[in-house]
N, C-alpha and C positions, 0 to 999 in steps of 0.2 A: 223323284227329281233326278236330273242328270247333273254331272259335275259342271260347276261354273256357269249355271244359267244366270241371265240377268233377271233380277227381281224388281218389279215396278209396283209401287203402292200408291193408290190415290184414295178416293173417298168411299168406296162401296164394297169393301171386302166382307163377305158373310161366311164363306166356306172355309173351314179349317182342314178339310179332308179332300184329297184328290183334286186340289186346286191347280189351275194353270198358273205356274209361278211367274209367267211373263205378264200376267194381267191381274194379279191379286191386289186387293185394296181393302180399306177399312173405313166403315162409316163413322167410327169414333176417333179416327186419326185426322188431325187437321194440318197435315204436312204432306209433301211429296218427296220421294227420294228414290234413288236406284242403288242397288248393291250387287256385289258379286260374291257368290259363295266361294270362299277360298280359305287359306290358312288364317286362323284367328289373329286379329290385330286389336290393339287398344288405341284410344284417341285422347289427345290432350287438347283438342280444339275447344272443349267446354271448360277447360281449366281444372280437370280432375281425371282420375284414372290414368296417370302418367306412367305408372310402372306396375306390372303384375309380378308378385313375388315368385310365382312358379308358373312356367308357361303351360298353356292348355295342351300343347302337343306332348310335352314331357309327362303330363298327367295321364294322357291317353296311353303313352308307352308303359307307364307304371301299371296301368290296368291290364296289360297283357298277362300279368302274372295270374290272373284269375283262371286262365286255361280254357276249359271247355265252354265256360260262360261267354268268353270273348267272341266266339263265332256267332252267337246269337246277337250280341251287341253290334257287330260289324255290319249287319244288314241295315242298321239305322244311320250309317255314316252319311248318306246323302238325303236323309229326311230333314225337312225344315219344319220345326215345331213352332206353331204360331199361337200366341195368346192375345186376346183383346180384353181390356178391362176399363171400367169407368168407376172411379172411386167416389165416395160420398163427399158432398160439399158442405153440408150442414152438420159438421162435427168439429174436429180439430186436426192438426197435423199428426198428432200421435195416433189418433184413431185411423187415419189413412195409412200410417206406417203399419199398424196391426193388420189392416186389410191386405196390404200389398205383401206382407211377409208370407202370407199363405201362397201367393203366386211364386215367390222366390223359393219357398220350400219345394214346391212341385217342380220348378226348373231344375233344382239340384237332383231330385229323385229321377227325373227324366235324363239328366246328364249321366248319371250313374248307369243307366240302362243303355247308353250309347247314343242318345239323341243330343248331339253336341251343337247343332245349328239351330238357334232359337231367335225368335222375334217376340217382342212385347210391344204391342201397339196400344197406347194407353192415354186416356184423359185422366191423369192422376189428381186433377183439381187442386194442384199445389198453389193455392191462392191466399194463404194466410199471411198477407203482408199489406202494406199500404193502408188505405182507410178501412180495409176489411178487419184490421186489428181493433177497430173501435166497436165492432159488432160482436156481441156474445153469441149471435146466431151462426156466424161463420167461424169464429175462433173460440173454441170451447175448452181449451186446456192451457197449461202454463207456458206453452210456446207462443201464446198470443203476444206476450211481451218478452219472453225468454230468448226468442230468436231475433230480437230487435237489431237492426243493422244489416240483416241479410233477408233476402226473399226466401220464401219457403222452398223454392226449387234449389237455391244455393245451399240451404240447410240440408236437404236431402242428398245433394251431391257430396257434401262434406262428411256427413254422418252415416250415410248408407253406401253410396256407390264408390266411395273412396276406401272402403274397408273390404278387401278382396281376399278370398280363399277358395281354392279348388278341392279342399279336403272333403271327404264324404260327410264328416261330422265336425264342422269347423268350431273353433272357440266362439263363445258369444261375442257379439259386436260390442267392443269396449265403449264406443261413443254413445250407443244407445243405453248401455248400462249406466253411464254417467248421468244420462237424462232421466233415469228412473223407470225405464221401460222393462216390462216383465221378462223373465228369463227365456221363455220359449220364443218370444218375438225376437229377442236379441240373438238367439241361435239361428233363427230362420232368415233374418234380415242381414245376411252377409253376402256381399256381391260375389258373383262367379264369372267374371270377365264380361259382364253386360256393360255396354257403353252406348251413349247417345251422341251422335255426331254433331248435334246442335248445341249451341252455347246456352248454359243455364242462366247467364246474365243478360246476354244481348238478344237472343232469339225469343222474344216475348210473343206468345200466341193469344193473349187476351189483353186488350187495351180498351176498356169499355168507354165509348164516347160520352156516356152519361156522367162519367166521373172525370171529365177533363175540364179544366178551368184556366183561362188565359194561357193556353198552350201547354199547361202542365197536366200530366196524367197522375191520378191518385189511386186508381185500381188497375194494376197491371200484373202480369205474371206469366211464367212459362208453365202452363197447365198441361200441355200435351207433350208426350214423350215417345221417342222411337228408340227402344232399347234393343241392341243387337248383340248376338254372341256367335263367334265363329264365322264372321263375315267381314268383308272389306268394302267400305263405302267408296264409290267412284264419282258420285255427284249428288247434290241435294240442294233444295231451295225451298223458300216459303212463298205462299200465295195468299190471296184475299186480304191484301194490306188495307183496303178501304172498308173491310168488314161488311161488304154489301150482301154477301151470300150466306154469312154465318157470323155468330158472335165470337168465333175463334178464327185464327188464321189456319191455313193448311199448307 
């Protein structure tokens, strides 16, 4: 990749390697956005990740101390590392957290190798709210009622993405520990400057018409996420508002 290319994502990205960054896309991502690879930024447009305790660039500077290894890492400065994932729906929120913690662990490992610019294009199936709470098929753990008052996406924002550390071996996520999550997941599920420019509350990507009654929606959620690291978003929008082409927005 070259410095500051425009990155455009739509619906059909399959290649993670040697991709044309001006036309990459993702079949599991139900959104469109454009981004510029630039100095890392954070976003408060979603109501979270409003302050990073230690800036990414300061952390890069501290890694200069590794000496000879740094020359090897510097070759990755313009590499964009892209993940796609589709989490299980027939489990519970905590099982999805366990699944996603493996992705976050790998993100940190790659960051330490110098691969600082990262994308996670994901259908996290964060739908454990609304009438889905009534179904033990969809909500299979104590967050079925324990997260009452918040959507699952809001719970993730508060308990995972709002806990940030760029340390190579961060302390366990205290929020997840409070919820009784096992220690390894608590250590892995610590954010590392990943942010989603879309709102966890207002940018709903699933609003199933089958579960609407008299103008009210009973099964909705932000299922689809665009998590960025080391990038600055210059424009974004949602599409497929009538759900004609998919059961998700994009």
